[in-house]
C-alpha positions as CSV (number, residue, x, y, z in Angstrom):
1,M,-52.9,32.8,-21.6
2,Q,-53.3,32.4,-17.8
3,K,-56.3,30.1,-18.2
4,I,-54.4,28.0,-20.7
5,F,-51.5,27.5,-18.2
6,I,-54.0,26.7,-15.4
7,I,-55.7,24.1,-17.6
8,I,-52.3,22.5,-18.6
9,S,-51.2,22.5,-15.0
10,S,-54.4,20.8,-13.9
11,I,-54.4,18.3,-16.7
12,L,-50.8,17.2,-15.9
13,A,-51.6,17.0,-12.2
14,L,-54.6,14.8,-13.0
15,I,-52.7,12.5,-15.4
16,S,-49.9,11.9,-12.9
17,P,-51.9,10.0,-10.3
18,I,-53.3,7.8,-13.1
19,I,-49.8,6.9,-14.1
20,Y,-48.8,6.4,-10.5
21,S,-51.9,4.4,-9.5
22,S,-51.2,2.1,-12.5
23,A,-47.6,1.6,-11.4
24,I,-48.7,0.9,-7.9
25,L,-51.2,-1.8,-9.0
26,K,-48.5,-3.3,-11.3
27,G,-46.0,-3.4,-8.4
28,D,-43.7,-0.9,-10.0
29,A,-44.2,1.7,-7.3
30,K,-44.6,1.3,-3.5
31,P,-45.7,4.6,-1.9
32,H,-44.6,5.4,1.6
33,R,-47.7,5.2,3.9
34,T,-46.7,7.8,6.4
35,T,-45.9,10.3,3.7
36,R,-49.2,9.6,1.9
37,L,-51.2,10.1,5.1
38,V,-49.4,13.4,5.9
39,L,-49.9,14.6,2.2
40,L,-53.6,13.7,2.3
41,I,-54.1,15.9,5.4
42,I,-51.8,18.7,4.2
43,T,-53.2,19.0,0.6
44,S,-56.7,19.1,2.0
45,L,-55.8,21.9,4.4
46,T,-53.6,23.7,1.8
47,T,-56.6,23.8,-0.6
48,A,-58.7,25.2,2.2
49,S,-56.1,27.8,3.0
50,L,-55.7,28.9,-0.6
51,F,-59.5,29.1,-0.9
52,A,-59.6,31.3,2.2
53,Q,-57.0,33.6,0.6
54,R,-59.1,33.7,-2.6
55,N,-56.1,32.5,-4.5
56,Q,-57.2,31.9,-8.1
57,V,-54.1,30.2,-9.5
58,A,-52.4,27.9,-6.9
59,I,-55.8,26.7,-5.7
60,W,-56.2,24.6,-8.8
61,L,-52.8,22.8,-8.2
62,A,-53.7,22.3,-4.6
63,G,-57.2,21.0,-5.3
64,V,-55.9,18.5,-7.8
65,S,-53.1,17.5,-5.4
66,T,-55.8,16.7,-2.8
67,L,-57.6,14.4,-5.2
68,Q,-54.3,12.8,-6.0
69,S,-53.5,12.3,-2.3
70,I,-56.9,10.6,-1.6
71,I,-56.3,8.0,-4.4
72,I,-52.7,7.3,-3.6
73,F,-53.2,7.1,0.2
74,I,-55.9,4.5,-0.3
75,L,-53.6,2.5,-2.6
76,S,-50.7,2.8,-0.2
77,L,-52.6,1.0,2.6
78,K,-52.5,-2.2,0.6
79,Y,-49.6,-1.8,-1.8
80,G,-47.3,0.7,0.0
81,M,-44.3,0.3,2.4
82,G,-43.2,1.8,5.6
83,G,-45.3,3.6,8.2
84,W,-44.2,2.5,11.6
85,T,-40.5,2.9,11.9
86,K,-39.1,5.2,14.5
87,S,-38.2,7.8,11.9
88,D,-41.6,7.5,10.3
89,I,-43.3,8.2,13.6
90,I,-41.0,11.1,14.4
91,C,-41.7,12.7,10.9
92,L,-45.4,12.1,11.3
93,L,-45.5,13.7,14.7
94,L,-43.4,16.7,13.5
95,A,-45.7,17.1,10.4
96,L,-48.8,16.9,12.7
97,L,-47.2,19.5,14.9
98,G,-46.7,21.7,11.9
99,I,-50.3,21.2,10.9
100,V,-51.5,22.2,14.4
101,F,-49.5,25.4,14.3
102,W,-50.9,26.0,10.8
103,Q,-54.4,25.6,12.1
104,L,-53.8,27.8,15.2
105,T,-52.9,30.8,13.1
106,K,-55.7,33.0,11.8
107,N,-53.5,34.3,9.0
108,P,-53.9,32.2,5.9
109,I,-50.5,33.3,4.5
110,I,-48.7,32.1,7.7
111,A,-50.8,29.0,7.6
112,L,-49.6,28.3,4.1
113,Y,-46.0,28.4,5.2
114,F,-46.7,26.0,8.1
115,A,-48.4,23.7,5.6
116,I,-45.2,23.7,3.4
117,I,-43.0,23.0,6.4
118,A,-45.4,20.2,7.5
119,D,-45.5,18.8,3.9
120,F,-41.7,18.7,3.7
121,T,-41.5,16.9,7.1
122,G,-44.1,14.4,5.8
123,M,-42.1,13.9,2.6
124,V,-38.9,13.0,4.5
125,P,-39.8,9.3,4.9
126,A,-40.5,9.0,1.2
127,L,-37.3,10.9,0.4
128,I,-35.3,8.4,2.5
129,K,-37.1,5.4,1.1
130,T,-36.6,6.6,-2.5
131,Y,-32.9,7.4,-1.9
132,R,-32.4,3.9,-0.5
133,F,-34.7,2.0,-2.8
134,P,-35.1,4.1,-6.0
135,K,-36.9,1.2,-7.8
136,T,-39.9,1.6,-5.5
137,E,-40.9,4.8,-7.3
138,I,-41.5,5.9,-10.9
139,W,-40.0,9.1,-12.1
140,A,-42.8,10.0,-14.5
141,F,-45.3,10.7,-11.7
142,Y,-43.0,13.2,-10.0
143,L,-41.8,14.8,-13.3
144,L,-45.4,15.4,-14.3
145,D,-45.9,17.3,-11.0
146,V,-42.8,19.3,-11.7
147,F,-44.3,20.5,-15.0
148,A,-47.7,21.0,-13.4
149,A,-46.2,23.3,-10.8
150,G,-44.2,25.0,-13.6
151,F,-47.3,25.8,-15.6
152,N,-49.0,26.9,-12.4
153,L,-46.1,29.4,-11.9
154,M,-46.5,30.7,-15.5
155,A,-50.1,31.4,-14.8
156,L,-49.4,33.8,-12.0
157,K,-50.3,37.4,-12.8
158,K,-48.4,38.9,-9.8
159,W,-45.3,37.5,-8.3
160,T,-45.7,37.7,-4.6
161,L,-44.1,35.3,-2.1
162,E,-47.5,34.0,-1.0
163,E,-48.6,33.4,-4.7
164,Y,-45.5,31.5,-5.9
165,S,-44.3,29.8,-2.7
166,Y,-46.5,26.7,-2.9
167,P,-46.0,26.0,-6.7
168,V,-42.2,26.5,-6.3
169,Y,-42.1,24.1,-3.3
170,I,-44.1,21.5,-5.2
171,M,-41.8,21.9,-8.2
172,L,-38.6,21.5,-6.1
173,I,-39.7,18.6,-3.9
174,N,-40.9,16.6,-6.9
175,L,-37.6,17.4,-8.7
176,V,-35.7,16.0,-5.8
177,M,-37.7,12.8,-6.0
178,V,-37.0,12.5,-9.7
179,I,-33.3,12.9,-9.1
180,F,-33.4,10.3,-6.3
181,I,-35.2,7.9,-8.7
182,V,-33.0,8.3,-11.7
183,R,-29.7,8.7,-10.0
184,P,-28.7,5.0,-10.4
185,I,-29.2,5.4,-14.1
186,R,-26.4,7.9,-14.2
187,S,-23.9,5.2,-13.3
188,L,-24.7,3.4,-16.5
189,F,-23.4,6.3,-18.5
190,Q,-20.3,7.1,-16.6
191,L,-17.1,6.2,-18.4
192,P,-14.6,4.0,-16.5
193,R,-11.8,6.0,-14.8
194,K,-8.3,5.5,-15.9
195,P,-5.8,4.3,-13.3
């Protein structure tokens, strides 16, 4: 059963950048450049960290995330938005600082936590952009990654903090993005208040 969950997780994580890339090329999504640069660096290093830990489950999600990051970063250069505001630069510097601390540690587990912190810091510009401009993102991309991380969690044989922390983080951060994207839709379904 574990292999089936890993396969499903990997397939979902491979489908999501296809959907997102198509949306970017159609003009329906505008990825944040700073976030995409940070995610490219982090996913590459996370994959290396998980490989060093000999992690046999989360490595698949991280590896596919790295491939995803490469594609989306390249597209963001031409079709994305943001990248040089004061808050973008601060988040980029903080994320890079987290990456430096991550690389200075010789412990792959501690490195993984620095990677998650750096990843979150790198996501802040995209979270801000999506909250302000929800129509610059598509929910399907992020929801597929929520499910990919969920199946990755179901594939775990042992539930240790270092095994489940990365998939749980991926699930939560993508769920927040989905909420930020669909939140304006909620107002369509709210009943008018009586005076």
